[in-house]
N, C-alpha and C positions, 0 to 999 in steps of 0.2 A: 523415485529412486530405483535405478536399474543398473545391473552390471554392464559395463561397456562391451564385454565379451559376447553379450547376447546379439550384438550386431553381426559378429562373425558366425554365430550359430545360425541366425536367420539367413545369412548369405549362402549357407550350405545348400539351400533349395536350388539356387541357380548354378552353383559350383558343381554339384553332383550331376545335374542334367547334362552339363558339358563334359564331365569326366566319364560318364557312362558312354557317351558318343565316341569320345577319344579311345576308350578301352575297346569298343567294338571295332573301330577302324584299325586297331592293332591286332585284331584277331582273337580277343579274349571273349570267352563265353559268359552269358548272363542268364541267371535263373530268377524268374519273377515269382514272388510269393505274396500271399495275402494274410496269413494267419500266424499267430504266436506259436502254434504247434509245428510250424515248418522248421525242420532242422537245418539251419543255415550252415552248420559245420560240415555237413556232408557235401553241400554244394561247394564250399571253400576247398575242401579236400580234393574235389574234382578239378581244381584250378579255375573255377568259375566265380563270378561276382554274384552273390545273392542280394536282391533288392526287394524292398516292399513296394507293391504296386499301388497306384492311385485309387482312392475310393472314399474320400471324405468330403466331397463337394457336391452341391446340388445341381450345378450346371448341366451335367450330362444325363441327369435322371429322365428328363422328358424323352430323349431318344431311346433310352433303355426300356421305357414303358410301351414302346411300339411292339415289343416282344414279351416283356415281363408284366405281370399284374401290378396295378397301381397300389394295391394293399399289401405290398411286400416291403421288407426291411430296406430303408434308404441306403444302408451300406452295400447291400447286394446290388441294388439298382445303380448306384453310383459306380461301383466297380465295373459292372458290365457296360455302363454307358461310356466310361473312359475307354474301354476296349474297342467298342464298335465305332466310336467317333475318332479313334486313333489320336487322342489328345494327351495321353500320358507317355512321356518320353521313355520311361522305364519299361512300360509294356511294349512299346515300339521296338526297343533294342533287346528285349528278352528273346533268347533262343528257345527256351522251354519254360513252361509254367508248372508250378507245384501247387496243387489244390488239396483240400482236405474235407472230410465229411463231418464238419462240426455242426451243421444244421441242414435240414431238408431243403430250405430255400437256396442255400449256396450250392448244395449238391446238384440240384436240378439246373441252376444257372450255369454251373461248370460244364454241363453237357453242351450248352450253346456256345460257351466261350471256347471250348475245345475244338470247335470248328474253325477258329481263327488262328490258333497257335498250337504246337505240340504240347500236350499236357499229361502230367502224371498225377493221379489221385491217390492220396494216402487214406486208407480206411481206418478211422479212429475208433478204438473200442469205446463203449459207452460208460465204462467204469474204469477208474484210475487205480483202484486197489485190487490186489490179487495177482499171484504169479502168472496165471493163465493170460491175464490182460497184458502184462509186461511182455510175455513171450510173443503174443499176437502183435504188439506194437514193434517189438524188435524185428519181427519178420517184415513188417511194413517198411522199416528203416532199410533193411537189406534189399527190398524190392526197389526202393528209391535209389539206393546206391547202384544197383545193377542198371537201372534206367539211365542214370547219368553216365555210367561207364560205356554203355552202348551208344548213347546219343553223342557223346563227345570223344568217343574212341580213346579212352584213357583208363588208367588203373588207379583206383582209390586204395591206397595202402594204409596200414595201421599207423605208420609214422605220419602220414599226411593228415589223418584224422586227429591224431594227438596234437599236432601243431595247430590245426584249426580249432580244436577245443580250447587250447591255451589262449588263442587270440579272442575267441568268443567270450571266454570268461573274463579276460581283461576288459573288454567292452562293457560287459554286464557290471563288473565291479565298479568301474568309474561312473557309470550311470546310477548305480545304487548309492555310491558315495555322494553324488550330487543330490539325489532325492532326499537323502537322510540329513542334509544340511537344514532342511525345513523342520526338523525336530525342535530347533531352537525357537524360543518364544520372545519376541515376534519373529515370524519366518522371514528370512532374507530374500526369498524369491517368490514372485507371484505364481499362482497356479498356471496362468497363461504361459509364462516363460518356462516353467518346469515342463509343461505339456509339449511345448515346441521343441525343447532340447531332447526329450525322450522320443517324440514322434519322428523327428528328423534323422535319428540314428539309423532307422531302417533303410534310408536312402543313401547311406554313406558308401560310396564306391571305394574310397581309400579309408579303410578302417583305422589304420595307424594315425592318419591325419585327423580323423574324427575324434579318436581317443585323446589326442594332444589338445585339441580345442576344448574338450570338456574338462581336461585337467587344468587348463588355464582358467576356465570359467569357475571351477571349484576354488582355485587359489584366490581369485578376485572376490568371490562370494564369501569365502572364509574371512577375508580381510574386512568385509562389511560387517560380519558377525562380531569380529574382534573389536570393531569401532562402535558397535551398537547401532548400526545403520539398518533400516528396514523401511519398505513402503507401507508398513502397517504399524499399529501400536499393540501394546500388550493386552489391550481390551478388545481388539478386533476378533470377532467370532472365527474360530478355526474350524474349517470344514474338511471332512474326508469325503471325496467324491468316488463312488464305486459304480459298477455297472459296465455298460458297453464301451468299446474303444472309441476314442475321439481323435481328431487331428485338425489341421488347418482347414477351415471351412465347416467343421461340425462342432466347434467349441462354444456354441451359443449359450448353453446352460452355464458353463464355466465362466464365461464373460459376464453373464447376468449376475451370478453370485458375487463376483468381485466388484462389479459396478454398483451393486447394492450394499457394499460395505463389508463383505466377508473376505477371509483369506483362505483360499483353497490350499491347504498345506500338504495334502497327500492325495495321490491318484492311484487307486487300487487297480484300475482297469488294465486292459492288455497293452495300452500305450503308456502305461505308468509302471507301477511297482510289481505287478503280477509276474512278469517274465524275468524280473531281477532278483526275486526272493531266493532262488536256489541256483547254485552254480553246478556245472557238470563235473563229476568226480574225475580228476585227471589221473588217478592211480588205477582206475578200473579199466576193464576191456572197453574200448571206445564205443562200439555200437550199443552195448548194454548201458553204458553211462549216459549216452545221448538219449536213449529211449527212456531211461528212468527220469531224467531231468524234464523232458518235454511232457511225459505222461503225468507228472506231478502238477501240471498247470491247473489251478483251481477255476476252471471254466464252467459256466452254467450248463454246457452240453453234457457234463458228467452227472451221473446219478448213482449215489448221492454226491453232493459237492461240498463235503465237510471242510475241505481245504480252504474254501473261501471264508467260511465262518472263522476259522483259526487265523487267517491272515487279517481279516477285519478287526479281530480282537487285539492282535498285536499292534496294528497300525493305529488304532484308536488310542491305545495306551502310550505308545512311543511318540506319537505326534501331538499328544495332549489335545485331542479334538473336542469341540463343543457340540458338534452335530454331524449327522451323516446324510448325504444326499445320494440316492440311487437313481442313476440315469438309465432309461430304457428306450431303445428305438421302437417305434411303432412296428408291430408284427414280429418283434423278436420274442417269441413265445417262451423260450427257456429262461431268459432273464426276467421276463414279466412275471412268470409263475414263481420263480425263485425269490422275487422281491418280497413276497409275503413272509417267508421264513427269515429272510435277512432283516426285515423291519421288526419282526417279533424279537429276534435276538438282540438287535441294537437297543430297542426300547426296554425290554425286560431284563436282559443280562448286563448290558453296558450302561443302562439308565441314561441314555442319550436321546435327544430329539432326532426324529427320522422323517424323511419325506421321499417319496418316489415321484419322479418326473418322467412322463412318457411323451415323446415328441419325435420329430423327424428333422431333416436338414434345413427346412424352410424357416423363414422369419415370421410366418403368418400368426404364430401363437406367442411371439416374443413378449407382447404386453401382458398376456395372461400369465405367462411364466414369471415375469417380473413381480407381479402382484403376489403370487404364491411364495416366491423367494423372500420378498420383504416381510411377509407374514411369518415365515419360518424363522427368519433372523430375529424378528421381534419376540418370538417364542423363546429363543435362546437367550436373548438379552433381558427378557422380562423377569 
């Protein structure tokens, strides 16, 4: 049982690849980004199209390993592999790239990627709390603003920033509304469909069209809720998936969970709820408001990362979860280390079953993970 609108959502992959090509042919500028910390509103205010770049598939990793070490995070290797093989249309059509110092691996990889396309790197503070960190991050926002103004020979005004903030908030709000439909028991959407809808929004060239499609998906899904329709039962174990970002090609663990009889009702990660939790204050000075919103992102690169614990607590309660699965990519040291405190909190404070799964993009350990997941679900149901 699946909403018919999901077909249109999935078609966005092909539609957006065509639209970004058409936009470039009309002379529109494109800003390629990789991270949830990237302020898309500043790019939109510059009259550019901000797009998320490819980095969730295994195929280009072998080429990336000709320059990058094998024992590196698969997300980093995939991102670089897509760039050097020129197999990501969004990277191909990007005029400039926006990078960020969220981890040492990405930071050094960006040095190599910067040889391919013009790149601006935003230096992220290591702490999200404190006035000095906000001032530092605001300064980085201003540097990015200046970079785009120089690169595109344009002027980013306060009015343009405010208009971009409103559009960005509308997109976040509709995606948040979609995600929150899964608070219902049983959930109307599979975790796979929720992930696809959330992940694909980053590639939307026409944000208004993307918002409209999700609004239609919400209406159809709400109808399913009203009729009591769901691909799951009230006894299906409800799972909160936390940890690293995933997308088409790297959803292995999510697939295994649902193939094994679970319902992944909430995605805390960067391609899920994490970036939707807080809107940008539309009444505040724009650069300050944008800086505050993005700096509040509860990423494991922050120390301490108390925001993640708070978010997990709220999601576990609101989505009535029966267990928490923490997904970590191999060599992602910040998420790997943080998993200890996350697990301790989930088990001792939330009194919920918890497991961490460390893996990469390949299917080589699929059988092993399936055995672990089945045992975990038996623990929940036991």
